[in-house]
C-alpha positions in Angstrom: -5.0 9.3 -14.0 -3.6 6.0 -12.7 -6.0 3.2 -11.9 -5.5 1.3 -8.7 -6.3 -2.3 -7.7 -6.5 -2.2 -3.8 -5.9 -5.6 -2.3 -6.6 -6.5 1.4 -8.2 -3.1 1.4 -9.3 -2.7 5.0 -11.2 0.5 5.4 -9.6 2.1 2.3 -6.6 3.9 3.7 -4.5 3.4 0.6 -7.3 4.5 -1.8 -8.3 7.5 0.4 -4.6 8.8 0.4 -3.9 8.1 -3.2 -7.1 9.5 -4.5 -6.7 12.8 -2.6 -3.7 13.5 -4.9 -6.1 13.8 -7.8 -3.9 11.5 -9.9 -5.3 8.0 -8.8 -8.6 6.3 -9.2 -9.5 2.9 -7.5 -11.1 0.5 -9.9 -11.7 -2.4 -7.4 -11.2 -3.5 -3.9 -10.5 -6.9 -2.3 -11.6 -7.4 1.3 -13.4 -10.1 3.2 -14.1 -8.4 6.5 -17.7 -7.6 6.7 -17.4 -4.4 8.8 -14.6 -3.0 6.5 -16.7 -3.9 3.4 -19.5 -1.7 4.9 -17.1 1.2 5.2 -15.7 0.7 1.6 -19.3 0.5 0.3 -20.3 3.6 2.0 -17.5 5.8 0.6 -16.9 4.0 -2.8 -20.5 2.9 -3.5 -19.9 2.3 -7.2 -16.5 0.3 -6.9 -16.7 -3.5 -6.9 -15.5 -5.3 -3.8 -14.0 -8.8 -4.3 -13.9 -11.2 -1.4 -10.8 -13.3 -2.0 -7.3 -12.4 -3.2 -6.7 -16.2 -4.0 -9.7 -16.2 -6.4 -8.3 -13.1 -8.2 -4.9 -14.6 -8.5 -6.2 -18.0 -9.7 -8.5 -16.3 -12.4 -6.8 -13.6 -14.3 -10.1 -12.7 -16.0 -11.7 -11.6 -12.6 -10.4 -8.0 -12.9 -11.0 -7.2 -16.6 -10.3 -3.4 -16.4 -6.6 -2.5 -16.8 -4.8 -0.9 -13.8 -1.3 0.6 -13.5 -1.0 0.4 -9.7 -1.5 -2.4 -7.2 -1.5 -1.6 -3.4 -1.8 -3.9 -0.4 -1.3 -4.2 3.2 -1.4 -7.9 3.4 -2.5 -9.4 6.7 0.2 -8.7 9.3 -0.6 -11.6 11.7 2.1 -14.0 10.2 4.9 -11.4 11.0 3.6 -9.3 13.9 5.5 -9.5 17.1 2.1 -9.9 18.8 1.6 -13.2 17.0 3.4 -16.6 16.6 5.6 -15.1 13.8 5.3 -18.2 11.5 6.0 -16.0 8.5 5.7 -17.9 5.2 4.4 -21.0 6.9 1.4 -19.2 8.1 -1.7 -19.8 5.9 -2.3 -16.0 6.1 0.9 -15.3 4.3 -0.7 -14.1 1.0 2.4 -12.7 -0.8 2.4 -15.6 -3.3 -1.1 -14.7 -4.5 -0.3 -11.0 -4.7 2.8 -11.8 -6.7 0.8 -14.0 -9.0 -1.5 -11.1 -9.8 1.6 -8.9 -10.4 3.1 -11.4 -12.8 -0.2 -11.6 -14.7 -1.1 -8.0 -14.9 2.4 -6.2 -14.8 1.2 -3.0 -13.1 3.6 0.0 -13.4 3.7 0.6 -9.7 3.5 -1.5 -6.5 2.9 -0.1 -3.0 3.1 -2.5 -0.1 2.8 -1.9 3.6 3.3 -4.2 6.6 4.8 -4.4 10.1 8.6 -4.0 10.5 9.0 -7.7 11.4 8.0 -8.6 7.8 11.6 -7.6 7.0 13.4 -10.7 8.7 10.6 -13.1 7.9 9.7 -12.3 4.3 11.2 -9.3 2.7 14.2 -10.8 1.0 12.0 -13.3 -0.9 9.5 -10.7 -1.8 12.2 -8.3 -3.3 13.7 -11.3 -5.1 10.4 -12.2 -6.6 9.9 -8.7 -7.8 13.4 -8.5 -9.3 12.7 -11.8 -11.3 9.8 -9.7 -12.9 12.0 -6.8 -13.7 10.8 -4.5 -10.9 13.1 -2.1 -9.2 12.2 -1.6 -5.5 12.8 0.7 -2.6 12.0 -0.2 1.1 11.4 2.3 3.9 10.5 2.2 7.5 8.0 5.1 7.8 6.4 6.1 11.1 3.0 7.7 11.5 4.6 10.5 13.3 6.4 11.5 10.1 3.1 12.8 8.9 2.1 14.6 12.1 0.4 11.7 14.0 0.8 11.7 17.8 2.1 8.2 17.8 5.1 6.4 16.3 3.6 3.3 14.5 6.6 2.3 12.5 5.7 0.5 9.4 7.5 -1.1 6.4 6.7 0.4 3.0 7.9 -1.1 -0.2 7.5 0.7 -3.5 8.2 -1.1 -6.8 8.4 0.2 -10.3 8.2 -1.9 -13.4 11.2 -1.5 -15.7 9.7 -3.2 -18.9 9.6 -6.6 -20.2 13.0 -8.4 -20.3 14.5 -8.6 -23.8 17.4 -10.5 -25.4 19.7 -7.7 -24.6 19.6 -8.4 -20.9 22.9 -6.7 -19.9 21.8 -3.4 -21.3 18.4 -3.7 -19.6 20.0 -4.3 -16.3 22.2 -1.2 -16.6 19.2 0.9 -17.6 17.3 -0.4 -14.5 20.2 0.6 -12.2 20.2 4.2 -13.6 16.5 4.5 -13.0 16.7 3.1 -9.5 19.2 5.9 -8.5 16.8 8.6 -9.7 13.9 6.7 -8.0 15.7 6.5 -4.7 16.7 10.1 -4.7 13.2 11.4 -5.5 11.6 9.4 -2.7 14.1 10.1 0.0 14.2 13.8 -1.0 10.5 14.5 -1.3 8.2 12.4 0.8 8.8 13.1 4.4 11.0 16.1 5.0 9.2 17.2 8.2 5.8 17.5 9.9 6.1 21.4 9.8 4.1 23.8 7.8 6.2 23.3 4.6 5.4 19.6 4.5 3.1 18.4 1.6 1.3 16.4 4.2 -0.7 19.6 5.1 -2.4 19.5 1.7 -4.1 16.3 2.7 -7.7 16.8 4.0 -8.8 13.9 6.2 -12.5 13.1 6.0 -14.4 12.7 9.2 -15.2 9.1 8.5 -11.6 8.2 9.1 -12.2 8.8 12.8 -10.0 11.6 13.5 -9.3 12.1 17.2 -6.5 12.1 19.8 -7.3 8.6 21.1 -6.2 5.9 18.7 -8.0 7.6 15.9 -11.5 7.0 17.0 -14.2 9.3 18.4 -13.6 10.4 21.9 -15.7 8.6 24.5 -15.9 5.1 26.0 -18.6 3.7 23.7 -16.5 4.1 20.5 -13.4 3.1 22.3 -15.1 -0.3 23.1 -16.2 -0.9 19.5 -14.2 -3.9 18.7 -14.8 -3.8 14.9 -13.7 -0.2 14.7 -10.6 -0.8 16.8 -9.5 -3.8 14.8 -10.2 -2.0 11.5 -8.0 0.9 12.6 -5.3 -1.3 13.9 -5.0 -3.1 10.6 -5.3 0.1 8.4 -2.6 2.0 6.7 -1.9 5.7 7.4 -3.6 7.4 4.5 -1.3 10.5 4.7 1.7 8.3 4.0 -0.1 6.9 1.0 -0.9 10.4 -0.1 2.7 11.5 0.0 3.9 8.4 -2.0 1.3 9.2 -4.5 2.5 12.7 -4.8 6.0 11.4 -5.5 4.7 8.9 -8.1 2.8 11.8 -9.7 6.0 13.8 -9.9 8.0 10.9 -11.3 5.3 10.3 -13.9 4.8 14.0 -15.1 8.0 15.6 -13.9 6.3 18.1 -11.6 
């Protein structure tokens, strides 16, 4: 069982998807939106919810329990085409704080999600940062329709794997990392999103009613729910849990070989 720190958690899409694999357990959330915190509290009532990723980054003792996985869908507003696209100059660009936590805690796995426009504005710096801490990474554009959703919703997903602390034998370490990266890439591209047909592992995922399953933007049918601003915003900012589920299954396979 891998323990998960869920940052910028929203309504818990990452944790919902990963925990449904039976291989992951969330040990803490970080979310400051009041509505989203109510959703998290309802479904993970015994899991602590921290308010501020900056405080966690600046005080390594905040999260005392060890975790092997850190996940996050950092705020997309600095990169979204719907915004001003200020990228790293936007005060909502929180990657530096997430990276600070990664450097402190050295989780084995990192799973990151954001809008595709993160790629030209911040992806290169993010991957370079992770490389300096000896993480091998793979980046994907994964649409919601790849797991059977009735809409496209392209999103950038980045998966990072820690290759161990750097030693004095740096050249040998780099070669080892390259070999692992090849296996890593083949596993992800070969398993995660073959199709949305009946043979897809996605169909093992059981979606709870609380995730607002419906044909209209994922919320309950009817005008009142459609006009619920808090719900619409929370869904718009959330990750697709079925994608996290498939990523979790692949990590499980890489960890146990089955």
